[in-house]
N, C-alpha and C positions, 0 to 999 in steps of 0.2 A: 186511396182505394187499397184495401187489404184483401188478398185472395189466399185461400188455403186449399191445397190439393188434398181432398179427403179420401178419394178412391181413384186409382190410376190404372187398374188392371182391365183388360178387355175380355169380352166373351163370357167368362165365368170367374167366380171368386177363386183365389189361389192361396189357401192358408200355408203358412210356413210349416213344413213337416218336421217331425222329430228328427228325422235323418239329416235334414238341412241344418238344424240347430246344432246337432252333434258335430257335423262337419265344420261349422264355424268355430265351435269351441276347440276342436282338434287343431284347426289352422292357427288359432291364436296361441295355443300352447306350443306348437311347433316353432313359432317365430320368436317366442319369448326367451330372453337370456336372463341370468341371475341379476345382472345390473339393471334390467328393465323393471324389476320388481323390488328394488332395494328401498324405495321411498314412495310416498304418495305422488310426489312430483314426477318421478321417473315412470311410475305406472300410468299417470295421466299422459305423459309425452308418448309413451309406447302405444297406448290406445289411439291417440290422435294420428299416429303414423300408419295405422292399419288401413288396408284398402276398404273402400266403402262397402264392397260386397261381402266383406267379413264382419266388420263392426257396423252393422246396420242392415236394413232391408228395403227393397223398393216398395213393398207393400202388396197385399193380395186382394184388397177390396176393389169392387168395380166402380165405374165412373160416377164421381160426384165432386162438385166444386162449390166451395162457400165463398161468397164475396160480401164485403161490408163496405157500403158506400155512405152509410150514415148510421147513427146509433140506434135508431128506432126500428130498423128492419134488417132482415137478412135476405140476400139473393142467393138462390141455390140453382145450379146448373146440373140437371139430371139427378136421379134418385137411385143410383146403384147402392151396393152394400156399404159404400163409404159414407152414406147418410147416417149410419149408426155412429161412426167416428165423429161426425159433425155434432150430433146430439150430445155425445159424451163430452166433447169440448165445451159446448154451451153450458152444460150442467157443472162441469169442473170450474168454469169461470164464474159460475153463479150469475150468468147473464139473464137479465130480466126481459129480453126482447120477446115480443108477442105477435110479431107480424113477419110472415115469410112469403117471399115471391119466388115461386118455383117454375123454371123454364125447362121444357123437355126438348132434347135434340131429336128424339124419336122414342119408340115404345118397345124396343127389343128388351127381353128379360133383364139383361145385365144393366139396363139403365132405369129400371123401375123396381128391382128386387128389394130395395131398402125401404120403400114407402110404407108397407104394412107394419114395419117395426120402428117407425119414426114416432117416438113417444109424444111429440108435440101435436100430432094429429088427434090425440085422444084428450087433449086439454081444452075444455070449453072456453077458456079465456084467450085462446090463440086464434088468430085469423090467418088463413092460408089462401094465397092466390096462385092458381095454376095457369100456365101460359103455354100455348103451342099453336103453330099454324095449322095443325090438323083439326078439321071441323068436328071429328068424332072423338076428340080427346076424352070427354067425360064418359062416353060409352066404353072406350077402350080401358080406362082405369077401373071402371066399375066391373067390367068383365074379367079383369085380372084377379079380383078378389072374390071368388065364388067357390062354393063347395063343389067337389072335394079337394080343390087345390089350396084352399085356405080356410081355417076354422071360423073366421068371422068375415062379414062382407063389408063393402065400402061404407055402408050406413052406420057401422060401428064407430066411425070417427066422430068425435064430439066437437072438434074445432069448427069454426065458421069457415066455410069453403066457398070460394068464388072461382068460376071457370072463365077464362078469357081466350077467345080464338084470335090469334094475331093476324092482323091485316096490314097491308102497306109494308114498310121496310124499317121503321124506327118508332120508338115511343119513349116517353119520359117515365122514369121510375124514381122512387125516393133516393135523392142524392146524386142522380145523374141520368144517363140515357142508355138504352139498349137497342141494338139493331140486329137483324138476322138475314141470312142468305142460305139458299138451298145447296146441299152438297150431294155428291154421287155416292149412293149407298143403297143396298136392297131395301125396298119399301120407303126409301127416302130418309134424309136426315138434314138437320139445320144447324149451322154454326151461329154463334152469338157473339156480339161485340159490346162490351161494357165501356162506357166513356164517362170520365169525370175530370174536371179541371185540366183539360188538354191532354190527359193520359188515356190510353186505350188498351184493353185486354181482350183477346179473342180466344174463344173456346170452340175448336173444330174437331170434335171426336168423330169416329166412324165416317171417315172421308177417304174415298178412293180418288187420289189426284189424277187428273187427266189433262191432256193438252189444253183444253179450253180453260182450265183453271189457271194456267200460266199466261193466258192472253191478257194483255193490258187493256181490257175493256173498261169502260167507265164504271160499271158495277164492281168489278174486281178491285180497281184502284180506289174507289170510294170506301170499300169495306176493309181492305187489307193494307194499303200503302202506309208504310212507316208506323205500323202498330208497335207499341212498346213491348208487348209480350204476346206470344202465340202458343197456346196448348194445342198440339196437332197430332192426329192419329199417325203413328209410325210403327204399327204392329209388326211389320215384316222386314226382312232383308230384301234387297232388290230382286234376288233370285226367287224368293218366295212370292213377291208381289206379281212377278210374271206368271208363276205357276198357278197362283190363285186370283187370276184376273176375274173381275166382276164379283169378288167376294166382299168388296166394300171397304178395303183398308189400304194403307200406303206403306211405303218403305222409309227408313230413316234418311236415305240419300235423296229421295224425292222431297221429303219434308225440308231438308236443308236447301235444296234448289229453290223450293217455293219461297222460303224465308228470304233468301238472297234476292230473288226476283222482285220482291215487294219491299225490300229495305227494312225488314223486321229485325229489331235488335236482339231480342231474347226469344229463343225457341225451346219449348219444352216437349220432348218426345213422350207420347201418351198412348193409352189404350194398349198396354203391353201384352204380348203373347202369353197366355196362361201356362204354356209348357216351358217357358224360359225361367231359369232360376236367377238369383242375384248375380252370380258370376257371369252368366251370359248377358244379362242386362248391362253390366259394367263394360263388357267387351263391345257391345253395341254403341254405348256412349263414346268410347275411345274411337271407334271406327267413324262415327258421325263427326267427331271433332277433327279427325284426320281429314275427312272428306271436305270439311269446311275450309281448313287451311290450304287444301289443295286447289281451291277455287281462286287462283291468283287474279288480281285486278278487280275483284268483286267486293262489295261491302261485306265485312266479316260479321258472322252471326255468332252470338254466344249460345252454344248448344248445351242444354242441360237435360238430364233424365228426370221426368216427372216422378217424384218420390212422395209417397203418402205422408201427409203431415207438413209438407214444405209450405212456407209462407212467401208470397210474392207481394211486395209493397211498391205501389206506383203513386 
């Protein structure tokens, strides 16, 4: 199972500003010594030692995950603006895949903004399957693409489209299985778990963790226990989470506690606050890792920052 994080930002797209680029360049120049620039090898070593927040970026596209469980089709979790990066990657690889299975966590703008600009939707040789537990999925998506908000409507898509309202808790998909569970978020949201060959990956964006989520109920244990990787909403600090109670998002410390409770080995902090720059995101990652190490006597979780373009191999 190969998974790519195509969009990791929450609420709204956050392009890297010219000021931020200038700041990164200035920080690199300030750190460089003549010996760092004396040869290709020394330059490479110098760049490799720079902090991630200087030599790189978290990414500004909104929620979108690509998963490949087989060669014949692509599984997509949410259609934020990261969907454009997914398409660019497919075209760059000259990938001939013609079947897409798209699962929606919910239908807030930041999770569907990329759909009208996903070029595969206009290709008559492509088949797209849409999935959601929401019975009005088709009505919602059609209503999103109407004038004057968009120049063309949903019927401008040339791909063969099928809508599937999810029922029950689990289903088979090409190459594996997918299951879902409801999360706490305004208007509702669903987490998804992909399973293949004994490995499991969970995508739980737009989740406000509450006490009931930490209860070791049969449903929680079945879905979360010992997952190999968890992408989890961690938009806020703990103080912000208290201030913004009922806004539908969690803190990095609560995300760590949750991963520890259910023995999840790899945690990816996700749905990043749009007001936070790369330096702030780097400090959150350090704080989350410190918080993990502080939990003595508990299973240790490998905490990572969800970064646009990162690949997870399970």
